[in-house]
C-alpha positions in Angstrom: 0.1 0.0 -0.2 1.1 3.6 -0.6 2.5 5.5 1.9 -0.2 8.0 3.4 1.2 11.5 5.0 -1.2 13.7 6.7 -0.3 17.3 6.6 -0.9 21.0 6.9 1.6 22.8 4.7 1.5 25.8 7.1 3.1 23.4 9.7 6.8 23.5 9.9 7.2 19.8 10.8 4.8 18.9 8.0 6.7 20.5 5.3 10.0 19.0 6.3 8.1 15.2 5.8 6.8 16.5 2.4 9.9 17.7 1.4 11.9 14.7 2.3 9.8 12.4 0.5 9.6 14.4 -2.7 13.2 14.8 -2.9 13.7 11.2 -2.4 11.3 9.9 -4.5 9.1 8.2 -2.1 5.7 7.2 -3.6 3.1 8.9 -1.0 -0.4 10.4 -0.9 -0.6 13.4 0.9 -3.7 13.9 2.9 -4.4 17.2 4.0 -5.5 18.0 7.6 -6.4 21.6 7.9 -5.5 23.0 11.2 -7.2 26.4 10.5 -10.8 24.3 10.4 -9.5 21.9 13.4 -9.5 18.9 11.4 -6.8 17.2 13.6 -9.8 16.8 16.3 -11.8 14.6 13.9 -12.5 10.9 15.0 -11.0 9.9 11.8 -7.5 11.5 12.5 -7.4 10.8 15.9 -7.7 7.1 14.8 -4.1 8.0 13.2 -2.8 10.1 15.9 -4.4 10.1 19.3 -2.0 13.2 20.1 -4.1 15.1 17.1 -1.0 16.7 15.7 0.5 16.8 12.3 2.5 15.3 10.7 1.7 11.5 10.9 1.9 8.8 8.6 0.6 5.4 7.8 2.6 2.8 6.0 0.7 -0.3 5.8 -0.7 -1.2 9.2 1.9 0.9 10.7 0.9 4.3 12.1 3.7 7.0 13.4 3.6 10.6 14.4 6.3 13.1 15.6 8.3 14.5 12.8 11.7 13.6 13.7 10.7 10.0 14.1 9.0 10.2 10.9 12.0 11.4 9.0 14.1 8.8 10.7 11.9 6.0 9.8 11.6 7.1 5.9 15.2 7.5 5.7 15.6 4.1 7.2 12.7 2.0 5.6 12.6 3.4 2.0 15.4 2.2 -0.4 17.2 4.7 -2.5 17.4 7.3 0.2 21.0 8.9 0.1 23.1 8.0 2.9 23.8 11.7 4.0 20.4 12.2 5.3 20.9 9.8 8.0 24.1 8.3 7.7 24.7 4.6 8.6 27.8 5.6 10.6 26.4 5.4 14.2 28.6 8.5 15.5 27.3 10.8 12.7 23.9 9.4 13.5 24.2 10.2 17.3 25.4 13.7 16.4 22.2 14.2 14.1 19.9 13.1 17.1 21.6 15.6 19.3 20.6 18.4 16.9 17.1 17.1 16.7 16.8 16.8 20.6 18.0 20.2 21.1 15.4 21.6 18.2 12.4 21.0 20.1 13.2 22.5 23.5 15.1 25.8 21.9 14.7 26.7 18.4 11.0 25.3 18.2 9.9 26.9 21.4 11.5 30.3 20.2 10.2 30.2 16.6 6.7 29.0 16.8 5.9 31.1 19.8 7.0 34.0 18.4 5.5 33.7 15.1 2.1 32.8 16.9 2.3 35.9 19.0 3.1 38.5 16.7 1.6 37.3 13.3 -0.7 34.1 13.3 -2.6 35.0 16.7 -5.1 37.5 15.0 -5.5 35.1 12.1 -6.7 32.3 14.1 -9.0 34.4 16.1 -6.5 34.4 19.4 -5.2 37.2 21.4 -1.6 37.8 20.7 0.3 37.6 23.9 3.0 40.3 23.9 4.9 39.0 27.1 4.8 35.6 25.5 6.2 36.9 22.1 9.3 38.9 24.1 10.0 35.8 25.8 10.0 33.7 22.7 12.0 36.0 21.0 14.9 35.8 23.5 14.7 31.9 23.0 14.8 32.4 19.2 17.9 34.7 19.1 19.7 32.5 21.5 19.0 29.6 19.3 19.9 31.2 16.1 23.2 32.0 18.0 23.6 28.4 18.9 23.1 27.1 15.5 25.6 29.8 14.3 28.5 29.3 16.7 28.1 25.4 17.5 26.1 23.6 15.0 27.4 25.4 12.2 31.0 25.4 13.1 33.3 24.0 11.0 34.0 24.3 7.0 31.0 22.5 5.8 27.9 24.1 4.4 25.6 22.2 6.7 24.9 21.5 10.5 27.9 19.4 12.1 30.2 20.3 9.3 28.3 18.4 6.7 28.8 18.5 3.1 25.3 17.5 2.3 22.2 18.1 4.3 20.8 15.7 6.8 17.3 15.3 8.2 18.4 17.6 10.9 19.2 20.5 8.3 15.8 20.3 6.7 14.0 20.0 10.1 15.6 23.0 11.4 15.3 25.0 8.1 11.5 24.3 7.9 11.2 25.7 11.3 13.1 29.0 10.6 11.4 29.5 7.2 8.1 30.4 9.2 9.9 33.7 10.0 9.0 34.4 6.3 5.8 35.5 7.8 7.1 38.3 10.0 7.4 41.8 8.4 10.6 42.7 6.7 11.9 44.8 9.7 11.4 42.2 12.6 12.9 39.2 10.1 15.9 41.5 9.3 16.2 42.5 13.0 16.3 38.8 14.2 18.1 37.0 11.1 20.3 40.0 9.8 23.3 39.2 12.3 23.3 35.6 11.6 25.0 35.6 8.0 26.1 31.8 8.5 22.6 30.9 9.2 21.1 32.8 6.1 23.8 31.0 3.8 22.9 27.5 5.4 19.3 28.2 4.7 20.0 29.2 1.2 22.3 26.0 0.9 19.4 23.7 2.0 17.0 25.4 -0.3 19.2 24.8 -3.1 19.7 21.3 -2.2 16.1 20.3 -1.9 14.8 22.6 -5.1 12.3 22.5 -6.7 10.3 20.7 -3.9 11.7 23.3 -1.3 9.8 26.2 -2.8 6.6 24.3 -4.0 6.0 23.1 -0.6 6.6 26.5 0.8 4.3 28.1 -1.7 1.6 28.5 1.1 3.9 30.4 3.3 4.7 32.6 0.3 1.3 33.3 -0.5 0.3 33.8 3.1 3.4 36.4 3.5 2.1 38.4 0.5 -1.4 38.8 1.8 -0.2 39.8 5.2 2.0 42.7 3.1 -0.8 43.7 1.4 -3.0 44.0 4.4 -0.1 46.0 6.4 0.0 48.5 3.4 -3.6 49.0 3.0 -3.9 49.5 6.7 -1.1 52.2 6.4 -2.7 53.8 3.4 -5.9 54.1 5.6 -4.3 55.6 8.5 -2.6 58.2 6.0 -5.9 58.9 4.3 -7.7 59.5 7.5 -5.0 61.9 8.6 -5.3 63.9 5.3 -9.1 64.0 5.7 -9.0 65.2 9.3 -9.0 69.1 9.4 -6.6 70.6 11.7 -8.1 72.3 14.7 -7.6 76.1 15.1 -6.3 77.7 18.2 -7.5 81.0 17.2 
């Protein structure tokens, strides 16, 4: 039976799994779970993942959730996946696991919470929490510094000095791509100081094209829509100021 991937492309880990499958020629069926419509709460999806989160996969009678576990399984179970994604060498695998374990408690905590409380909350009908956003920004900036100074230390283009991307590169880059939703000022303020991180993102994108850009199209479209909304709001404020007569002090 064909592999089934349950995903929402607005989800960072969903995008990582989808890109991995496409890059490695894995035959699969993408089943959309629209988080904005709360489809992850349906009884049908709960039977796939009782934690009600994406991504999740079904391979025959085998069900699996959590994106890092999924990537490891796909790299190990499907023939034809290049060794650099999840090397056979145990020491290299262990180092990849160290990055993936670090990811959830650091980069993901910072990036996901910051984007949620600055951009996504209003779109989801939630109240943005400024204190949570400020705390998340500190974690995010610290995480980017860790990537720059520790995980990207060395001469390789990728994490852990690699010359080719691993599942850790793909997972972390998809996480950081969520920052595309920020306005340019905030994005440049956060990412601007981290030149090696920016080069690494571009290297990972180039190594996984055209699938990287195709899977991220939903993000690019939302960014355009948000930019247009901000522009229209700014124009509205300007027009309001022009139309409001100055009060005379005479």
